[in-house]
N, C-alpha and C positions, 0 to 999 in steps of 0.2 A: 557850220550850217550852210546849206545851199541857198541861193538867192530865192528860189521858188518857195522853200520852206519858210524863209523869213517873211516873204510877202503874204503867205497864208496866215502866219502868226499875226501880222499887223492887221490883216483883214478881220480875223477873228476877234482880236482885241477891240477894234473899232466897232464891230457889230455888238459886242458886249457893252461897250460904253453907250452906244446909241440905245440899246435896249434899256439900260439903267436910266438913261435920260428920259425915255418915254414913260417909264414907271415912276418918274419923279424921285429917284433914289440917289441922284448925284447931289453932292453938296453944292452950295452956291459958288464956292471957290472952284470946284471941278467944272461946273458949267461955264464959268468965265474962262478957264484955261482951254476948254474945248472950243468955245466960241472964238477965242483969240487964235487958236491954231487953224480953225476952219477958214478964218478970214485970210490967212496967209498961205494955205495949202489947197490948191485947186484939186489935187488928186483925192485927198480925204474928203473934201467938200462934195465931189461927185459921188464918192462911195456912200456918204451919209444921205444924200438925196436919193440914191438908188435904194438904200435900206428903207427910207421913209416911203418910197413909192411901193415897194413890196408890201409893207405893212398896211398901206391904204388900199392895196389891190389895184394900183394904177399900172403896175408893170405887166407886160405881156408874158404870159406863162405858156411854155410849150405843152401841147397835149400829146403825151406819149402813149395814149391808149389807143 
């Protein structure tokens, strides 16, 4: 697997986890594991914040029209 493909997979999985967290579908244990990881990993923390910004509509979206 190429590095870029690996990165895409990690991003996709993190998006899915964030979505499930938003829907309150993660178990308490999974929420704790995610929280613990995010405290240690600034890269994933930035991705989660970005995901949350998009869902709230805070992120700037390009107008391609």
